[in-house]
N, C-alpha and C positions, 0 to 999 in steps of 0.2 A: 503494500500499499504505500503510495507517494507521501511524503511528508508535506508541510505547508511551505516548505522553501523549495521543493520539485519545480521545475518549469512546466507549465501546462503543456499539453498535446498540442503541437504545432501543426497537426495535419488539417488542412483546409476542406471544408464541405466543396462539393462540385457546384459550379454555379447553377441556380435552379433546383438544387437537391439540399437536403438537411444532413447527408452523410458524405463522408470522403468515399474515394473510389475504391479502395479496400473493402470498406463495410457495405458498399452498393454491390460487391461481388464482381468488380471489372477485372478481366484477366490481366497478367502482366505483359508488357509489351515483349516480344519475341527477341528483341535486341538486335544487334547487327554483327555480323562476322564471327558469329559464336560467343561473342561477349554478352552477358546477361544484362538485362535493363530492370531497374526497380518501379520504372513509372508504370501506371495502369492505364489502359485505354478502354474506352466503351465497348469496342468491336473486338479487341485483342490484337488489333493491326499495330504496326510499329508506331512510336511516338515520333513527335516532331523532331526531336535530336536525332533520333536513330534513322530517319529518313534523311536529313542532312548528311548524316555520316555515311549512307549509302550512297548518296549523290557524289559526295566527294570522292569516294573511294573508286566510283565508277569515272569520274574525271581523271583522277590519278592514273588509273589504269588505260584509259583511252588517250589520254594527252600528257605522257610523262616529260617533265622537265629536267634538262641535264644542265645544272648550274655550273659555271665555270668560275675560278678564283682570280683569273686575269683581267676581269671586267670587259669581256668581249661576248657578245652575244652568241649563243651556240646555234641559234636558228630555231624556227618553229616547226618546219616540215623539211629541213635540210640545213647544211651550213649556211651561216650568214657572215659572220666576221665583222659586224658593224660594232660600235662601242654600245654597249648595255646601258639603260637608264640607272639612275642611281638608286639603289634599293630594289632593281629589278634585273632578273638574270636575262631578259629580253630587251631589245632595243625598241623603239616606238612601233616600227613596220611589224616586227614579230609578235609584239604585245596586242595589236589589234587584229592579227590574223589568229593569235591563239584565243581570242577572246570571241570571235566567231564560231571558231570550233567549238569552244566551250558551251556557246548557247545551242550549238546544233546537238551537241552530246545530251545536254540537260533536256531538250525538247524531246529527243529520241527516248531517254530513260523515262521521261514523264509519261510519254504515249504508251510505252510498254507497262509501266506501272498502272496507268489508268485503265488500260485493256485488261489487265489480270484483275483488277478490283470490279470491272464491270462483268466479267466473266464469272467471279466469285458471287457477285450478288445475283446474277441470271441465275445460276445454278441453285443458290440459296432459295430463290423466290420459286423456282419450279419444284423443289422438294418440299414447299410448304403450301404450295398451290391446292385448293381442294379437288378431289377426283371427280371427273365428268362421268355420267352414268349413259 
């Protein structure tokens, strides 16, 4: 039993609810890349943090950056040789090209994710639909 000097429970209720996610019975986020997550989501899908980590992991895999120590841009899609911008491994031209590719990779990743969610919802709806006679 907590004493009078113990801090109160700081788990907040969900907006619109009187209880926290754990007491509402929400499942834990599945995490990302084998790392467990302690956040709970209404549907059991990934939390926003794990979704961001998955997005950045996809970007790192699709668009690796090879930084150099000499201040010369390694190039985005091939050797460049220009002077890199301060604090950036790329020159301005390669940075713009990498941002375009980044946007493309994110759009592709979001399209795949949205299609998977739509397919899961359709399958879930088909399983709960009343049988026709």
